[in-house]
C-alpha positions in Angstrom: 27.9 86.9 116.4 29.2 87.8 112.9 26.8 88.6 110.2 28.1 87.8 106.8 28.2 90.0 103.7 28.2 88.1 100.5 29.4 89.8 97.3 28.8 87.6 94.2 31.2 88.1 91.4 29.5 86.2 88.6 27.3 88.2 86.3 25.2 85.1 85.7 23.6 85.1 89.1 21.5 87.7 90.9 21.4 88.0 94.6 18.0 88.2 96.4 19.3 89.4 99.8 18.8 92.8 101.1 22.2 94.2 100.2 25.6 94.7 101.8 24.9 97.4 104.4 23.7 95.5 107.5 25.4 96.6 110.7 27.8 94.0 112.2 29.5 93.9 115.5 32.4 91.8 114.2 34.9 91.6 111.4 33.7 91.7 107.8 36.9 91.4 105.7 36.8 87.6 105.8 36.1 84.5 103.8 32.4 84.8 104.7 32.4 88.4 103.7 33.6 87.7 100.2 31.3 84.8 99.6 29.5 87.9 99.7 44.2 94.9 86.1 46.4 92.9 84.8 49.9 94.5 85.1 51.7 94.8 81.8 55.4 95.2 80.9 58.3 94.2 83.0 58.1 93.7 86.7 57.8 90.9 89.3 56.7 87.5 88.1 53.8 85.6 89.5 55.7 82.3 89.2 56.4 82.2 93.0 53.8 84.8 93.9 50.1 84.6 94.6 49.7 88.2 93.3 51.7 91.2 92.3 50.6 94.8 93.0 52.9 97.2 91.3 56.3 96.3 92.7 54.8 94.5 95.8 54.6 90.7 95.9 52.3 88.4 97.9 54.2 85.2 98.4 52.6 82.1 97.1 54.0 80.0 100.0 52.3 82.4 102.5 48.9 81.9 100.9 49.3 78.1 100.6 50.3 77.9 104.3 47.2 79.9 105.3 45.0 77.7 103.2 46.4 74.6 105.0 45.8 76.2 108.4 42.2 77.0 107.5 41.6 73.4 106.3 43.0 72.1 109.5 41.2 74.5 111.9 38.4 76.5 110.4 34.9 75.0 110.1 34.1 77.1 107.1 37.1 75.9 105.2 36.5 72.3 106.1 33.0 72.6 104.9 34.2 74.1 101.6 36.7 71.3 101.2 33.8 68.8 101.6 31.9 70.7 98.9 35.0 70.8 96.7 35.0 74.6 96.7 38.5 75.3 98.2 39.1 77.6 95.3 36.7 80.1 97.0 38.9 80.0 100.1 42.1 80.6 98.2 40.6 83.5 96.2 39.4 85.1 99.4 42.8 84.9 101.0 44.4 86.4 98.0 41.7 89.1 97.9 42.2 90.1 101.5 46.0 90.3 101.1 45.7 92.4 97.9 43.3 94.7 99.7 45.8 95.0 102.6 48.6 96.1 100.2 46.4 98.6 98.4 45.1 99.9 101.8 48.7 100.4 103.0 49.3 102.8 100.1 46.0 104.6 100.7 46.8 104.9 104.4 50.0 106.7 103.6 48.6 108.9 100.8 45.6 110.0 102.8 47.4 110.2 106.2 44.8 107.9 107.7 44.8 107.3 111.5 43.6 104.1 113.2 41.9 104.0 116.5 43.5 100.9 118.1 40.7 100.7 120.6 38.3 100.1 117.8 40.6 97.3 116.5 40.6 95.7 119.9 36.8 96.0 120.2 36.3 94.3 116.8 38.5 91.4 117.9 36.8 91.1 121.2 33.3 91.1 119.5 34.4 88.2 117.4 35.5 86.1 120.4 39.1 87.1 120.8 42.2 86.2 118.7 41.9 82.4 118.6 38.1 82.3 118.2 38.2 85.0 115.6 40.8 83.1 113.5 38.4 80.1 113.4 35.2 82.0 113.1 36.2 84.4 110.3 38.6 82.0 108.6 41.9 83.8 108.7 45.2 82.6 110.1 45.8 83.7 113.7 48.8 85.9 112.8 46.5 87.9 110.5 43.5 88.5 112.8 44.7 91.9 113.9 45.8 92.9 110.4 42.3 92.0 109.1 40.6 93.9 112.0 42.9 96.9 111.4 42.1 96.9 107.7 38.4 97.0 108.4 38.8 100.1 110.6 41.0 101.7 108.0 38.5 101.1 105.2 35.7 102.7 107.3 38.0 105.7 107.8 38.9 105.9 104.2 35.2 105.8 103.3 34.6 108.6 105.8 37.4 110.7 104.3 36.3 110.1 100.7 32.5 110.6 101.0 32.4 114.4 100.6 35.4 114.7 98.3 34.6 112.7 95.2 32.3 113.8 92.3 31.9 112.1 89.0 30.1 112.9 85.7 29.3 110.0 83.5 27.5 109.6 80.2 26.1 106.3 78.9 23.0 104.1 79.0 21.2 101.3 80.8 21.0 98.0 78.8 18.2 95.8 80.1 17.0 93.7 77.2 18.3 90.6 75.5 17.7 89.5 72.0 18.0 86.4 69.8 21.4 87.7 68.7 22.8 88.7 72.1 22.3 88.7 75.8 22.0 92.0 77.7 25.5 91.5 78.9 26.9 91.0 75.4 25.0 94.0 74.1 26.3 96.1 77.0 29.9 95.0 76.4 29.7 95.8 72.7 28.3 99.2 73.4 31.1 99.8 75.9 33.7 98.9 73.3 32.2 101.2 70.8 32.2 104.1 73.2 35.8 103.4 74.3 36.9 103.5 70.6 35.2 106.8 70.0 34.4 108.6 73.3 33.9 112.0 71.7 30.7 110.7 70.1 29.3 108.8 73.1 25.8 110.3 72.9 25.5 109.6 69.2 26.7 106.0 69.7 24.1 105.5 72.5 21.3 106.9 70.5 22.2 104.9 67.4 22.2 101.8 69.5 18.6 102.5 70.4 19.1 103.5 74.1 18.3 106.5 76.1 21.3 108.7 77.0 22.1 109.0 80.7 24.2 112.1 81.5 24.7 112.6 85.3 26.9 114.4 87.6 26.7 113.0 91.1 28.7 113.4 94.3 29.7 110.5 96.4 28.1 112.2 99.4 24.7 112.3 97.6 25.1 108.7 96.3 25.8 107.4 99.8 22.4 108.7 100.9 20.3 108.3 97.7 21.8 105.3 96.0 24.3 103.3 98.2 24.8 100.6 95.6 26.0 103.2 93.1 28.3 104.7 95.7 30.2 101.5 96.1 30.3 100.7 92.4 33.0 101.2 89.8 31.3 104.5 88.9 33.1 106.0 91.8 36.3 104.0 91.4 37.1 104.1 87.7 39.6 106.6 86.4 38.5 109.6 84.4 38.3 108.5 80.7 37.4 104.9 81.5 34.4 103.1 80.1 32.7 100.7 82.5 30.1 98.0 82.1 28.6 97.0 85.4 25.4 95.9 87.1 24.9 98.8 89.5 22.1 97.2 91.5 21.6 93.7 93.1 17.9 94.3 93.1 17.3 95.4 89.5 18.1 93.9 86.1 20.3 95.7 83.7 23.9 96.8 82.9 25.1 100.4 83.1 27.4 101.3 80.3 29.2 104.6 81.2 32.0 106.8 80.1 33.5 108.5 83.1 34.0 111.9 81.6 35.1 113.6 84.9 36.3 112.5 88.2 37.2 115.2 90.7 38.6 114.8 94.2 38.3 117.9 96.4 40.3 118.7 99.5 38.7 117.3 102.6 36.7 119.2 105.2 37.2 117.3 108.5 34.2 118.9 110.3 31.9 118.1 107.4 33.3 114.6 107.1 32.7 114.0 110.8 29.1 115.2 110.6 28.3 113.1 107.6 30.0 110.0 109.0 27.7 110.1 112.0 24.7 109.5 109.8 26.2 106.7 107.7 26.2 103.0 108.6 29.8 102.1 109.4 29.5 99.0 107.2 28.5 101.2 104.2 31.6 103.3 104.9 33.6 100.1 104.8 32.4 99.4 101.2 32.8 103.0 100.2 36.4 102.9 101.4 37.0 99.6 99.6 35.8 101.1 96.3 38.3 104.0 96.8 41.1 101.4 96.5 40.2 100.9 92.8 42.2 104.0 91.5 45.3 102.7 93.3 44.8 99.2 91.9 44.3 100.6 88.4 47.3 102.8 88.7 49.7 100.1 89.9 48.2 97.1 88.2 47.2 93.9 89.9 48.3 90.6 88.5 46.9 87.3 90.0 48.6 84.0 89.7 46.4 82.0 87.2 45.8 79.3 89.7 43.6 81.8 91.6 41.8 83.1 88.5 41.9 86.6 87.1 41.7 90.1 88.8 38.2 91.5 88.5 38.7 95.3 88.7 35.0 96.0 89.0 34.6 93.6 91.9 38.0 94.3 93.4 38.6 90.6 93.9 39.9 87.6 92.0 37.2 85.9 89.8 37.5 82.2 88.8 37.5 83.1 85.1 37.0 86.0 82.7 33.4 84.8 82.2 32.7 85.3 85.9 33.8 88.8 86.5 31.3 91.3 87.9 31.9 93.9 85.3 34.2 95.3 82.6 36.4 98.3 82.1 38.3 99.8 79.2 40.5 102.9 78.8 39.0 105.1 76.1 41.1 106.3 73.2 41.3 109.7 75.0 43.5 108.3 77.8 45.4 105.5 76.0 49.1 106.3 75.6 
C-alpha cells in the first residue's frame, strides 16, 4: 500500500497533517506525492516544450501524451478530471520530469550509484509495473525511471547530510497588520535586505524584529529540525535572500540572507552511519532539496500553461500568488 506525501505549494493554506516523513514501502515521486527560476537570455524556447532546464528540453507532446494515458487509465487522474483539477496532474508530470533532469546532473556530479535491487523492490511493493503505473499515476514507460529517481534522491540525501553547512541572518515574521499581511511584510523585508545585505541586522532591527543569526549543519538539522533541513535554507545559493514558511506546524515566515553555504568533502563511513539512523523518506526530501542549487544554476523555465516555477517548492505553482516562498539574489551576488 502506498502512503501519500502531500506538499502544498500555496502560502494561503496550512497543512494539519503530521509532516512528510512517514515511512513508505512504495514509490513517493508521484502525482499523489506532490498533492503533497525562470531562465533568462537566449536559449531553448518553451513554445514546443513543457519545460526547459538549462539547455535540456522536456517535450510538450510527451507530457500531453502522458496526461492522456493517465486520464484513460489512472483512477486518480479520472477523479481529478471529474473534479476539474487536471491542472494538478499536468503540473505533477512536469515536476517529476524536471526533477529527473536535475537528478541526472546531480548523479553525474556526485558520482552516485543506484542499487537496482532496491529499484526492483520498490516496483514490486507497488504491485509491479502495470499496477504501479495506475496506482501512482505515471505512464508505464516511466515507472522504472520514477522508482530509480526515488532511490537516487535517497542516496543524494545520504551523501549530502554531513557535508552542507549554512549561516543565515534574518528574522521570523509572524504578525499581520491593517496595512499588510505577514506574507507581505516578510516579502518587503526580504527585498530591503536583498538591496542592502551588508546592513541586514540593522534593517531587521529597524523593522521591529529580533535578529536571527544561526550557523547550522544539515546533519544537525536532519535530527533536530527536519522541516528546516528540507527547506530552501539548505538549497539556496550563498548570497540569496529567501522568504519561506519553514514549518507546516507553526505560523510565520522566515526571512533570511544566506551569508555562507559550505559543502565539505564527504566521509563515506560517517555518511553510512548517519544514514542508518535517518528515515529513508526524510533522506528522499533532503536529496530533493539538494537539487535546488542545480536548478538555480541552470535556470528552470516552465511553459505558462503549466504555471510558474516555484524555486522554494521545487515544483510548478499555478500562479505567482501560489508559490511556497520567494528568493532574490542580493546585490552582493548580482552581476
